[in-house]
C-alpha positions in Angstrom: -93.2 -48.6 21.2 -95.0 -48.3 24.2 -93.5 -45.6 26.6 -92.6 -46.2 30.4 -95.8 -43.7 31.4 -98.4 -46.0 29.1 -97.3 -48.7 30.8 -97.8 -47.4 34.2 -101.0 -46.3 33.2 -101.9 -49.8 31.9 -100.7 -51.6 34.7 -103.0 -49.5 37.2 -106.1 -51.1 38.0 -108.0 -48.2 38.5 -107.4 -45.1 36.6 -109.9 -42.2 36.7 -109.2 -40.5 33.8 -109.8 -41.6 29.9 -106.3 -42.7 28.9 -104.7 -40.9 25.6 -105.4 -42.8 22.4 -102.1 -43.3 21.7 -101.6 -46.0 25.1 -103.0 -49.4 24.1 -103.5 -51.7 26.7 -102.7 -54.7 25.6 -102.3 -58.2 27.3 -98.1 -58.7 28.0 -96.9 -61.8 28.6 -94.0 -63.3 29.4 -94.2 -66.6 26.9 -96.4 -67.3 24.1 -97.9 -70.8 24.1 -96.1 -71.8 27.6 -97.1 -75.4 28.6 -100.6 -75.0 30.5 -101.6 -78.6 30.8 -101.9 -80.3 34.5 -99.6 -82.9 32.5 -96.2 -83.1 34.3 -93.4 -81.5 32.7 -91.1 -84.5 32.9 -93.8 -86.3 30.5 -92.3 -86.5 27.0 -95.2 -88.1 24.9 -95.8 -91.5 23.9 -95.4 -93.6 20.8 -99.4 -94.0 21.1 -100.3 -90.4 19.7 -99.7 -88.6 23.9 -98.1 -85.5 23.3 -95.5 -84.1 25.9 -96.2 -82.6 29.2 -94.7 -79.4 27.7 -97.4 -78.5 25.0 -99.1 -75.6 24.9 -103.2 -76.5 24.5 -106.4 -74.2 23.6 -108.5 -73.3 26.1 -111.2 -72.3 24.1 -114.5 -73.4 25.6 -115.6 -77.2 24.9 -119.0 -76.2 23.9 -118.1 -74.3 21.2 -118.0 -77.8 19.5 -121.5 -78.4 19.9 -124.8 -77.6 18.5 -126.4 -74.1 18.9 -128.1 -73.5 22.1 -127.5 -77.0 23.3 -127.9 -77.8 26.7 -125.6 -80.9 27.2 -123.4 -81.1 29.8 -119.8 -82.3 29.2 -118.2 -84.7 31.2 -114.6 -85.9 31.2 -113.8 -89.4 31.8 -110.6 -89.8 34.3 -108.7 -92.6 35.3 -107.3 -92.1 38.6 -105.0 -95.0 38.9 -101.5 -93.4 37.7 -98.8 -93.8 40.2 -100.3 -97.7 40.8 -97.2 -99.9 39.6 -99.5 -101.7 37.2 -99.6 -98.7 34.9 -96.8 -97.1 33.0 -95.0 -93.9 34.5 -96.5 -90.7 33.4 -95.0 -88.9 35.9 -97.6 -88.1 38.5 -99.8 -89.9 40.9 -103.2 -90.1 41.1 -103.3 -89.2 44.9 -101.1 -86.6 45.1 -103.4 -83.9 46.3 -101.5 -81.0 44.1 -101.6 -82.6 41.1 -105.1 -83.6 41.8 -105.7 -79.6 42.2 -104.0 -79.3 39.0 -106.1 -81.4 37.5 -109.6 -80.2 38.5 -108.5 -76.7 37.2 -107.3 -77.5 34.0 -110.5 -79.3 33.6 -112.5 -76.4 34.5 -110.3 -74.4 32.6 -111.3 -76.1 29.6 -114.9 -75.3 29.7 -115.9 -79.0 31.1 -118.7 -79.6 33.3 -117.6 -82.9 35.0 -116.0 -85.9 35.5 -116.9 -89.2 35.5 -114.4 -91.3 37.6 -113.3 -94.9 36.7 -113.4 -96.7 39.7 -112.5 -100.0 40.7 -114.5 -100.3 44.0 -113.8 -99.9 47.9 -110.5 -100.3 49.0 -108.5 -100.0 45.2 -106.1 -97.5 44.5 -108.4 -96.1 42.5 -110.7 -95.7 45.6 -107.8 -94.4 47.7 -107.2 -91.5 45.0 -110.9 -90.3 45.2 -111.1 -90.5 48.6 -108.0 -87.7 48.3 -110.0 -85.7 45.4 -113.1 -85.4 47.2 -112.2 -82.4 49.6 -110.3 -80.7 46.7 -113.1 -80.7 44.3 -115.0 -78.9 46.2 -112.9 -76.0 45.5 -114.5 -76.1 42.0 -118.1 -75.8 42.6 -118.7 -75.6 38.9 -117.7 -79.4 38.5 -119.9 -82.5 38.7 -118.4 -86.2 39.4 -119.9 -89.5 38.7 -118.9 -92.9 39.6 -118.3 -95.2 36.9 -117.8 -98.9 38.4 -115.3 -100.8 36.5 -115.3 -104.5 35.1 -112.1 -104.3 37.1 -113.9 -104.2 40.5 -115.1 -108.3 39.6 -111.5 -109.0 38.0 -109.1 -108.0 40.7 -111.4 -106.6 43.6 -114.6 -109.0 44.1 -115.9 -109.3 47.6 -114.8 -112.9 48.9 -117.2 -115.4 47.7 -119.2 -113.3 45.8 -120.5 -113.4 42.1 -121.0 -110.7 39.6 -123.9 -109.0 40.8 -122.8 -109.4 44.4 -119.8 -107.8 43.6 -121.7 -104.8 42.0 -124.2 -104.6 44.8 -121.2 -104.6 47.4 -119.2 -101.6 45.8 -122.0 -100.1 45.0 -123.6 -99.6 48.9 -120.4 -98.4 49.6 -120.1 -95.7 47.0 -123.5 -94.8 48.1 -122.8 -94.3 51.5 -119.1 -92.2 50.3 -119.8 -90.2 47.5 -123.3 -90.0 45.8 -124.9 -87.7 48.9 -122.3 -85.0 47.3 -123.6 -81.6 46.1 -121.5 -82.2 43.5 -123.1 -85.6 42.4 -124.0 -85.8 38.9 -127.9 -86.2 38.9 -130.5 -86.3 36.2 -133.6 -85.1 37.1 -133.0 -85.0 40.6 -131.2 -88.7 41.1 -127.9 -89.5 41.0 -126.2 -91.0 37.7 -123.9 -94.1 38.1 -122.0 -95.9 35.1 -121.2 -99.6 34.9 -117.9 -100.1 32.4 -117.8 -103.5 30.6 -119.6 -105.9 33.2 -121.5 -107.7 29.9 -118.2 -109.3 29.4 -117.8 -110.6 32.9 -120.8 -112.7 32.8 -124.8 -112.4 33.9 -125.8 -109.5 35.9 -129.0 -109.1 37.8 -129.5 -105.6 37.3 -133.4 -106.1 38.0 -131.9 -107.1 42.1 -129.4 -104.3 41.4 -131.6 -102.1 40.7 -134.3 -102.8 43.3 -131.4 -102.7 46.2 -131.1 -98.9 44.9 -134.1 -97.5 43.5 -133.1 -93.9 43.8 -130.1 -94.7 41.2 -130.0 -94.3 37.5 -127.9 -96.5 35.9 -126.2 -96.0 32.6 -124.8 -98.8 30.6 -121.6 -99.2 28.0 -122.6 -99.3 24.6 -126.0 -99.0 22.9 -127.6 -102.2 24.0 -127.7 -100.3 27.6 -131.1 -98.8 26.2 -132.6 -102.2 26.4 -131.7 -103.2 29.7 -135.3 -103.1 32.0 -134.9 -100.7 33.7 -132.0 -99.2 32.5 -131.8 -95.0 32.6 -129.8 -95.1 29.6 -126.8 -95.7 27.4 -123.0 -94.4 26.8 -121.3 -94.4 23.9 -117.6 -95.9 24.2 -114.9 -96.4 21.5 -114.4 -100.2 20.6 -111.6 -100.3 17.6 -111.7 -103.6 16.4 -107.9 -105.1 16.3 -106.9 -103.6 12.9 -102.8 -104.4 12.0 -103.3 -101.9 8.9 -103.4 -98.3 10.1 -106.2 -96.7 8.0 -105.7 -93.1 7.4 -109.3 -91.8 8.6 -111.3 -93.2 11.1 -114.6 -94.9 10.6 -117.6 -93.4 11.9 -120.3 -95.8 12.0 -120.3 -96.6 15.4 -121.1 -93.1 16.2 -123.8 -93.1 13.8 -125.3 -96.5 14.7 -125.4 -95.1 18.2 -126.9 -91.9 17.9 -129.4 -93.4 15.7 -131.0 -95.9 17.9 -130.7 -93.4 20.8 -132.8 -91.5 18.7 -135.0 -93.9 18.8 -135.1 -94.4 22.8 -136.3 -90.7 23.6 -137.3 -91.7 27.2 -133.7 -93.0 27.8 -130.6 -91.0 28.5 -128.3 -90.7 25.9 -124.4 -90.1 27.0 -122.3 -89.5 23.7 -118.8 -90.1 23.2 -116.0 -87.9 21.4 -112.3 -88.8 21.3 -109.0 -87.6 19.3 -108.3 -91.3 18.5 -106.8 -94.7 19.6 -104.1 -96.4 20.4 -103.8 -99.2 22.9 -100.4 -100.9 21.6 -99.1 -99.9 25.4 -102.0 -101.5 27.3 -100.7 -104.4 29.2 -103.7 -106.1 28.3 -103.3 -105.2 24.7 -99.9 -105.6 23.4 -100.5 -108.8 21.7 -103.7 -107.5 19.8 -103.6 -104.0 19.6 -106.4 -101.9 18.6 -106.0 -98.1 16.2 -108.6 -95.5 15.3 -106.4 -93.0 13.6 -106.1 -89.4 15.0 -105.5 -87.9 11.5 -104.2 -84.6 12.2 -107.3 -83.8 14.2 -109.6 -84.9 12.0 -110.9 -87.6 14.2 -111.6 -85.5 17.1 -113.9 -83.1 14.8 -115.5 -85.7 12.9 -116.8 -87.1 15.6 -118.6 -83.5 16.7 -119.7 -83.6 13.3 -121.7 -86.9 13.6 -123.0 -86.2 17.2 -124.3 -82.4 16.0 -125.7 -84.1 13.2 -128.4 -86.1 15.5 -129.0 -83.8 18.2 -130.2 -80.0 18.2 -132.7 -77.8 20.5 -135.2 -79.7 19.8 -133.5 -83.1 20.4 -131.0 -82.3 22.8 -128.2 -84.7 24.2 -128.2 -84.8 28.2 -124.2 -85.5 28.5 -121.1 -86.1 26.2 -118.2 -87.9 27.6 -115.0 -87.1 26.2 -112.7 -90.3 25.8 -110.6 -90.0 28.3 -109.1 -87.4 29.7 -105.8 -89.3 30.9 -105.6 -92.9 29.6 -102.1 -92.5 28.2 -102.3 -96.2 27.6 -104.9 -96.2 25.3 -103.7 -93.2 23.3 -106.8 -91.6 24.2 -105.5 -89.1 26.7 -106.6 -85.4 26.1 -105.0 -83.7 29.0 -102.1 -83.0 26.6 -103.7 -81.8 23.9 -104.8 -82.8 20.2 -101.8 -82.6 17.3 -103.3 -80.6 14.4 -100.5 -80.8 12.4 -100.9 -76.9 11.7 -97.5 -74.8 10.5 -98.0 -71.2 10.7 -96.1 -69.2 7.9 -96.2 -65.4 8.5 -93.7 -63.6 5.7 -93.4 -59.5 5.8 -94.9 -57.5 3.1 -94.7 -53.8 3.5 -96.5 -53.2 6.3 -98.6 -56.2 6.7 -97.8 -60.3 7.1 -98.8 -62.6 4.4 -99.8 -65.5 6.8 -100.3 -69.6 5.7 -101.8 -71.6 8.2 -101.5 -75.9 7.1 -105.1 -77.6 8.9 -106.7 -74.3 9.3 -109.8 -76.5 10.0 -108.5 -77.2 13.5 -107.6 -73.4 14.6 -110.1 -71.6 16.5 -108.2 -67.8 15.8 -104.7 -66.2 15.2 -103.3 -63.8 17.7 -100.7 -61.1 16.8 -98.1 -60.5 19.3 -94.9 -58.1 19.5 -91.5 -58.4 21.7 -91.5 -55.0 23.6 -88.4 -56.6 25.5 -86.7 -60.0 26.4 -89.5 -62.3 27.8 -92.2 -59.7 27.5 -94.8 -59.7 24.5 -97.5 -57.4 24.2 -100.6 -59.3 22.5 -102.1 -56.3 19.9 -105.0 -58.1 18.3 -106.9 -61.6 17.5 -107.8 -62.2 14.1 -109.9 -65.0 12.4 -108.7 -68.5 11.7 -109.2 -67.7 7.9 -107.0 -64.1 8.0 -104.4 -64.3 5.3 -103.0 -60.4 5.7 -102.6 -59.4 9.0 -101.4 -55.4 9.5 -98.8 -54.1 11.4 -99.1 -51.5 14.0 -97.4 -48.2 13.5 -93.9 -48.7 14.8 -90.1 -48.2 13.3 -89.0 -51.6 13.8 -89.6 -54.8 15.8 -90.1 -58.3 16.4 -93.4 -60.2 15.7 -95.0 -63.5 16.0 -98.6 -65.3 15.2 -99.9 -68.0 16.8 -102.5 -70.5 16.2 -104.9 -71.1 19.0 -106.5 -74.0 18.4 -109.6 -75.2 18.3 -111.1 -76.9 21.8 -107.9 -79.2 22.9 -105.4 -78.6 20.0 -102.3 -77.9 20.0 -101.2 -73.9 20.2 -98.7 -73.1 17.1 -96.4 -70.4 16.8 -94.8 -68.7 14.1 -91.2 -68.1 13.6 -90.2 -64.9 14.8 -90.5 -62.1 12.2 -88.4 -59.2 12.3 -89.2 -55.9 10.9 -85.4 -53.8 10.2 -85.2 -50.4 11.1 -86.5 -47.8 8.7 -88.7 -50.9 6.8 
């Protein structure tokens, strides 16, 4: 065990002498795998696949799942509508400045580059939330943001006596003046990028007229048909599972394949990829009679979506943007805020002066960490090991209590073994 003088030396920020070889300055933590997301601690999880707010989520950088030497900007699809009466209670409000700051801090900590704001237009609850967010996101200068004008603007927030085209222009004029001049607004080759979601389901849109009114904007449209809209800047992938009463064991990736294959044939257009952990909108008010479902499969869906993307893009054909679907849509079971269940179990057994380690679902694990309990509520990080490690050497010690943590790949839940007791004189 470390002596008091060792602990003093290791806690000193400026040490002018070389520490004795016996002194090891490993990290001391008060808890292994504590809750570390921006979700509410009161959130208990949901039946459609969202983990609780007290989950410990891997903060391994999201970019590690992408192909080598990529230049892709990773964007989180963000829904600022929580706290409105029309949605379920997840324990926080999107208009709460403290919650907004926690959210941006969490997003930033996972290596995400920006946010796509699902927006319902001027005067809507989502606009109130984003107005409060803009001053706060300035504290996170690495993060960009962009506006996605949702079809909900026409369903519930159209301007008086306006058709679909006029409604889009009405809200776009406002967004352009209010948000697009921000230094943190998402740009591609110097121009601001604006997304639209689901407008093709609302009727006929005169995109030529809209583009002529705002030639400075690059429009990116829903699904692969966005590549074919005249003057469109590109298209983004969105998961759209069909109504499926039979819960399949594995996700169908044909939609991803089709999008990326088509995107490769349109090299002049912006392709925005998409990855998700799964989908289950059975809690959404609009889908209760015909819920759609895409299985999570213990994280296989998440990893497979990256595998498909990496098959079609590389250093010779870069993917400009990747959208995470979604940061916090709890009603559709896609919320990544509270992480992904990898179904990992960590079994560690004492074997002389080593630990024999057995993991389930090792493919979802980034690495292992060995901890020693040094006193109540204090744990020393001894060493990190590759996820494939099956034997971990114990430090020289008369006795102690040890734990093995399986730190997940990006967004997976971190899992800790049961305590391993090394008895005195062992």
